[in-house]
N, C-alpha and C positions, 0 to 999 in steps of 0.2 A: 419826274426824276428831277432833280435840281443843280442846279453847274455848282459846280466843285472849282478850288484852286490852279488843280492838274490841268492842264490843257491835252486835250485830245485829238489837235491838231495842227499841225506842224507846215509852217511857209516858209519854201526857201527859191532861193534865185540859183540855182547851179550853173550858170552862166547867163549870158548877158541877151536881153528879151527873151528871158523864159522866165517861167513863176512855177515852183510844185508844190501840189496842195498835200499834202501826206495823211492821211488816216495814223494816228498816232496813239491808240488805244490795246495794242496786239498784245498784251495778258488779255483781254475779254473778247481774241480774236477780233476785234475792230467795228463789235456789237455797236450800231444806229442807236443813241437816243437823241434825248433832245438839243442836251448840250455841245452835242460833233455836229446837229443841224445848222444849227447855229451858228456852229464854230465851221464848217464847210463855207456855210452862205456869204460869212464875214469875209474870208480867205478869196473866194473867187470877187466883192467886191475891192479887195485889195491888189488884185489883180486886173480886173477889170480897169480901174480909175488909175492904175499905171501906165499912162502912155509909152514907159519904155518897154512892157509886155506886151509883146506881140503871139504867145502861144501857151497854154497854160496846161500842165500836164495833173491830171492829178492820180496817188500814189497808195501804196497802204504799207507799210512797216508789217512785218511777222512772216510766218510762214500761210493767215489766209489773207484775202482781199478783206472778207467782211460776212462774219457769221448773219446779216439783217440784221431784223429790229429785236434791240435789247428789253423783248418781252419777260427778264427777268425783275423788271423795276413795271409798279402796276402802271395802266394807264391812265390811273387818274393825276400819279404824277405826271405824268407825258403835258395831260392835259391843261395841270397848271400851271406847269413851265411854258406852257404856251401863252396862257392867261397874260404872265409874269414878265415874259420877255418882253423888249422896249422896241426888237427894230424887225417886228413881222412884214413879211413880203406881200403876200396878199392880200382880202379886202373883210376875209369873214372875224367872227367876232364868237360868243358863248361859248368859250373852250372848256367851262367844268359845268356846263347845264348834262344832266341827268342822260343817262343811255344815249341813244343815235344821234341828238343831239349836239353833246359836246363829241364824240369820237368822230362825226364827219365835219362837222369846224376843223377840227384840231387835226386830221388827216389832211382833210382842204387845203388848211396853211401851211401845213408841216413840209408834206409831202406831193400833195398834187400841185400847189403853187411854186414853191421852190424847184419843185424839179423842170414844171414850163417856164422859168427863168433861167435857171443853168441852162437848159437846154440853146435856148435861145441870145447867151452870153454874146455878145458884137465880138470873140474874139474866137483864134480855133482851141480846141478842148480835145484833149487825148487821152484814155485812161490807162492805166496800164496793171491787170490784176493776174495775181500770181494764188495759188492755191484754194479754197471753195469762195465762192462769190453766192448766197442761197438770199432765194425771198426777196425782201426789200431791199437790198444791198445791189439787184441787178440794177438799179433804178440809178446810181452812179454811173457804171458804163454805158448803160441806156441812152442818158440824156449830154453823150458825150459826142463828139464829130468824129473820132479814131479810136480802134479798142487794138492794146495789142496784152495781148496774153502769152505766159508762158506755159510749158509745155505743161506745164503739173498745174491749172487752169481747172476748175468744172464748174458746174453752174448749174441749178437750178430752183425749180420754182414750187416747193411743197405746201403750196397754203390751201391748197383743192381739199387736204387729210385734214385741213384745220375745217372744213365748211366755210371758208370764203373761194369767192371767185377767181380772186387774181391778188396781184401786188397791186397797190395803187394807183402805180405810175403803168399800166397794160399794155405794155407796145408787145407784148410777142408777136402779134400777127406782123408785123410791121419790122419785125427783127429775124426772125423764122420762121415767117409762111404762114399759110392758115391751117394746111394741113400738120405741119412740124411743130406750130404756136399749141394748139389742141392737144396733141401728143404728150407736149411738154407738160402742159398743165393738168391733163386729163391721169398718165402714168406718177408726177409726180418726178420721176428718175432723173438722175444726177447727168450731163453729159460733159465728154470731154471739152477741151481747149480747140481740139481738130475737127469735132463735128459742129463746133458753133462757126468755125473758118470754112467747114465745107457748105453751111446754110449762109454765110456771108453774113455773121453777125460781128466776129472779129477778121478784122483786117490783118492781123501779122500773127502768128506764131512762132516764139521764140524760146531759147532753155534759159530754163530758172537766173542762169548768173549771167545771161546778156540781156535780160529784162529792161532792166534802169536803161544800160548803155542805147539799147538800140531805141528805146521811145523817144532819150534825148538828142540823139542823131536825127531823130523822125524832127521831134520839135524845131531844130533848128533847120532842119532842111524846110521847113517851111517859114519861119521864123525869116528866112533872108527872101522872102515876097512882098511885094508894097502891102502895107496891113489893111489902107482902103478895100481894096480888092480884094484881099482875104476877107474879109468884115461882110462884102456882096457878094460872094459867092458862099460864103455860109447863108446867109438871109433866102439867097433864091432857094437853095434845095431845101431846105428847113421850109418857105413857103411852096415849094412843090409838095413837098409829103400834106402840109397845112390845108391845099387845092384839094388833094387824092382825100382829106378824110379826118386826118391823123389826127389831130385835134381833136374835134366833135367827137370822134372814135374812143379817145383816150378817157374825154369827160365822159359818154355815158357808162364808162366801162367801170371809171368810180363810182357812177350811182350804183352800179347793181353793186359792186364792192360792198356798199353801205347795205345794201339789200340784204346782202351775205348776215353783216354783223347782227340787223334787225331779228332775223331768223334766230340766231343763235339766241339774242337776247332774252328770247320768249321762249326760246326751247333750255337750254342750260342757265338763263342768269348772264351771261357774261359773252364776248363778243364773237368768241370761235368756240366752234365745238372741239372737247374733250374726249370725245367718243375713238377717234381712231388715230390720234396723237396724247396719249398718256402721258407723258413728258409734261403739256400744259399744265395736269391738275395736282403736280407737281409744287407748283410755283402759289407762294402765299398767298392766299384771297381768292384763288381760281377754285371752282366747282370740282369738289375730285371723282365725280360719276356724273355720266349724262342722268341718272335719275334722281340725285340730291336736288 
C-alpha cells in the first residue's frame, strides 16, 4: 500500500516529559498497513531522541484499538512499500521477490525487527487499549512495558484459522503462560480485558472514559523517577527475558510462521488458507476457494 498525504499517526505532548503516539486511522479501525508502521516508528524515534521525553504512551483513536493487519490491501503492495521506504530498521532486502522470499523479507523487516526495536527502546512505554485488539495488533501492546486496558477491551489472535501458526511476534507463552497461549491460538477465542489481567498480560483494567487519564497519571508517576535508572531497570528486565530464551523463541516462531505461509502458497497459491475464513476469498487477488 503506498503512502498517502493523510497521516495515520498523531504525535502529542499531553504534559511535560510525556509523549503520546496515537493510531489515527479510526475509520479503518486502525488497521495496520505500511504507512502506519513507518509513522509509528518515526514517532517512536522522535520521542526516543527528545531528551525531554521520559515516558512514551501508545494509544489509538476510535472505538477499537486496532483490527490487525489491513489485508484489504494486497501483500504485493505491502512488499513494494517496504522496498521503497528509505527508513528501514532491520537488515533484510529482497522485499519484492516472489513467494516466500518476499513475504519473509517484508515481514522480517516490517514486523519482527520493528517489534524488537520498539520493545528495546531506552524509555518506558505504556500501551492504552480499548475495544478490539486483533492478531497483528497484539504486537503493539506486547512490545510495550506496561498495558492499561479499558473494560471493553478484547484480545484475539485468530490466525490459526487462516492456516498460520500465530502472528509474527509470537510472545503468547510469555504473555499468557504456555497452556493458555495454546488455548488462545488453538481456539481463536476472544478474551476479555479481565481475563488478560488475570493472566498477567494487562497491568490494569479501567473504565473506558478513564483510560486516557489513568494512563497519563501512571506515565507521570514513572516520569518522576531518574531517567537513567528507568532505562537500566527496563534493560535489566528485558535482558532477563532474553536470557530465559524469549528472543530466540520468537525468532524460531517467526520461521515457523513462514513455514505456514509456504505451505499455503503450495496448496492455495497464497500465503493464507481461505478454507475456514471465507472472508479472505472476497479480497481482490485472493483465491476464491481452496480447490481453485
